N, C-alpha and C positions, 0 to 999 in steps of 0.2 A: 970836456966829453965830446967823442966822436958823434956825428952827427948820426949815424947809422946803430950806435949803441943804445940797447934797450934798458929801460931802468926797471927791474925786478921788483916785485914784492918781496920786502924782507920781513918774514913773520918772527916776531920778537916772543910770541906766547902770551902776550897781554892784550889781544885784540877785543874791542867792543862793538857790540852790534847796535846800530840804530836804524827804527825804521821811522821814515816821516812822511807825513801827507800833507800835501798842499789842499787846502779847499778851493777850487777854482770858482773865479768869478768871470763868467761871460765865455768867448771867444779865445782860443790859443792857435797858435801855430803847431801843429804835431803832424806825425807821419800818418797818410791817409791809409797805409796797409804797413805789413809786416809785424814784427812780433814785439813791439814797443810803441809808445806815442814819442817820447824823446829817448835817442840811444845813449850809451852812457859816455859816448867821446862828445855827442853835443852838449849834455848836461856837464860834463867836465868842463867844457869851455865857459859855460854859465858861471859856474863855481869860480872860475879863476878869475872872471870879471868882476865878482861879488868881493873875493879876496883882494884884488887890486883895490876897489872903493874902501876897504876895510884897512888898508895899509899892510896887508900881510902878504902880498904876491910873492915877494923876494922870498921868504920864507917858505910859503906852500909849496913853490917850484923846487926848492932846494931840498926839502923833505920828500919830495917826487911820490913815492907809492907807500908812505905810513898810512893813507886814507885810500880804500878801495870805494868807487861809488858804482851802483847799479843803473841800470836805464830805469825810466819812468813809466809806469803802468797806470791804469784807470783803478779808482774805487769808486763806490757808490755805496750811502747810508751804511758805512762800516763794513762792508763786503771789499775785498781786496781779490783782484782779477790779475791774471798773468797767463803768458803763454805756455800752453800746455807741452810737459816733457816730449821730445821728438821722438824718443823710445817709445812712448804709449800712448801715441796719437797719430791717426786714428786708430781706435781700440781694436784689437786682433779680432774680437767677437763680432765686430760691424755693428753699425746702428739703423735701426728701421726708420726713424722718426727725423732726428736730427742731421743736418746736413755738415759732415766735419770739415768740407772744404771751405765752409762760409764762416767757421768758427775762427775766431781770431784769439780771444782771452777766455778762461775760463776762472770762474772763483775757486779760491783756495780750496774750500771744502771739496769741491767736484775733482781737484787735482789729487786730493788726499785719496779720494775713493778709486781714481784712475789708476793710482800706481798700487792699491792695496790688492789683496788677494780677491776681494770682492768683485772688485771693479766698478766700473760706473753705471749706476742704475739710471736709464736714459728717461724713464717716467719722472724724475725727479726735477727734469731741466727741462727751459725751453729758449730758442735761440732769439736773442735780439736783433734782427737783420742790419739796423742802422749802424750798430757798434760792433757786430760781432761777437757780441759778449752772451756766454750762456748766462740765463736768469733761473731764480728759482722758481718753480712752475707756479706757485702762487702770485708770482710778479708777471704771470703774462699779461702783455699789452700795456704794462704799466711803463716801458721805455728804459733803456739802458743809461749807462753813464754819460755818453756823448751821442751826438749827430754829426755827421759830415757837413760842413759848412762851406758857400761859396758865395762869395759878395765882389758884385761888379764895382769898380773903382776907373775915375778917369784914367789913372796910370795903369789900369789893368787889373783883371781878375785877381782875387786872394782867396785863398783856399786854406782851410784849417778845420776845427772842431769848433762845436758848442757844447759846454757842459751843462748836463741838468742841475738843478738845485740838489744840493747836499752829496756832491759829486767833486771830483778832481783826480791828481795823480798821485802815486804814491812811489818810493824807492826806500833804498837800504844804502847804508855806510858800514863799513869794517873800517874801525880806526885802531891803531895800534897805542896811540898816545892818549890819554886823557885830556892833554892841552889842546890837542887837534878836535877832538870831539866838541869841546865848547866852542872854538873857533868856526868849526863847521856849521854847527847850529845857529852860531851868530850869522853865517853868511847866507844860511838857506831863509832865516828870517828875512835878510836884507831883499833876496829874490823874490819872497812873497811880497814884500812892499812895493818893490820897484818894478816888478812883471819878470817875465821869462819868455825868451824866443823873440820872433819876428814880430812885425807890425804893431809893437807897443804903442806907437804914435797915434794907432786905431783904437787904443785901449786894450788889446789883445795881451793875452799872459797874466793878467792879474788874478790876485788871491785874496781871500778873505782872512785867512789865516795860515799857520804853518803848526801842526802837531808832531811831537816826536815821542817814540818809546824808546827805552834802551833794554837791553838783553846781553846775554852771556854768548848767544851764537844766534845767527840768521836763524836757524831751525827753530831755536826758541821762540823768536819774535815771530816766525810763520805759523807757531803752534802745531808744528809736525809731530810732536811727541819727540822720544827719542830720536838722536841723532844717526843716522845712517853711516855707514864705513867707507862708502865711495864704491863697494863691490858692485853696485848696479849701475854705476857711473855718478858725473855729475853734472846736476842740472842748472844750466846758466842763465843767470839775471842780469846779465850785461854782455858786452861785445868783449871777445878774448883774443888777445894776440900774444901766441905763447913765447916766452923768453926762448932765446936761443938753445940754452942747455936744458929747457923744459922738456921731459918725458911722456910724448902725447902717443897713445895707441890708438892710431886712426882709424885702423881696420876694425875695430870694434865700434865705434861710437855710431849715434843718430844725431848728424849735424848738420847744418846748412852755412855756407860760405857766402861773404858779401865782400865788395870792395867799396873802401870808403874814402872819399874825397872831400872836397870843400875849400873854403878860403880862411885866408889869415884875417882876424877880425878887423874890422875898419878899413880894409884894402881890397884889390882884386887880384891879388898874388894868390895861386893854387897852391894849397898843401899838396905834398906827395901822396899819390893812392897807396893804400895800403889794403891788403887783404885779412879779413878776420871772422871769425866764428860768430854767428849771431845768438841773440838770445832765444832760448827755449831750446837750443840744441843740449844734447846729453854727449859727454865726452868722457873718456876712460884715460886717467893720468897715473904715473906712477906714485906723485903725491898730490894732495890736495892742488887745483890748479891756481897758477899763480898770475901770471900775465905778466906784460909788460906796458910801460910809456915809451912809443916810439917818438924820437924828434922827426917831424914831417917836415920841417920847415923848407921852403925851396932855396934851390942852390945859391948859395953864398947870402943867405939871409944873416942878420947880425945877431939874434938870438935864437934859442930854440922854441919849436913850436910842438908842443907834445899832444898826440893824440892816445887817449885812454884806452887800453886793452888790457889793463888790468880787470882780473876774475872776480865776480862775486856769484858763488855757485852753491847749490845745495846738494848735500850728500843723498842720494836716493839707496 
């Protein structure tokens, strides 16, 4: 396969959705700002490492796009938080008390209200400044799912987040093949046991356990009710790198772009930069957004190094 040839998702019509939750233990390396705690391309790299340890990496890379992975977002006491759809936030009616620019994540019930005809009832929610999460009004002062963390070390300062008890990260996977659904769950359990992200030597990235729910669609797992048809756009829960042949109506969307870089794992070799659409964006596409896996290996690299730009999206 040529280095610049993207590997697009091939929809077989047999996809199964999996919602997974890591119950975090202590500190994690995570994004201090932005629409996710762990972006889908970074999470994909962690899953690749798990597949390697379990002896499935070659097959995993060969099947390429049969599994789509979302980014990772916070949860607490059973409540899932996510970035608000960019087409609906901030609300057109304005907010008197909540400060939209400080809001990073909304509970899914607030997002359902936000995109409904009734809209968001401001009195039902309070802002947790530490995490940027909206909390139910009766939890005012109780604290959100995480707090920023700054630790001074001899080798230099370490920054991340500290999770509260009964909190962690959640994400979604869409699998075309039942066999890969089982293997993915095994890989995620391995990540839960071994830790995820940077500073694992300091005990960061640990989990008490991983829980799974399966459903027929992402919408069903998120308890949105009947699935939309995409006529109001597709709300992205992953980074999105459109395939070359994919038709995206850029003039209609409400989206943000980011340039992703990074290094090949275990080396100082830089991956090639790539522009992607970020989580929380709303895009309009001729068909459900698919996306691609792009080979971003350095020039002359001996093997492909893929960046995950496959879409996990919710029809609005």
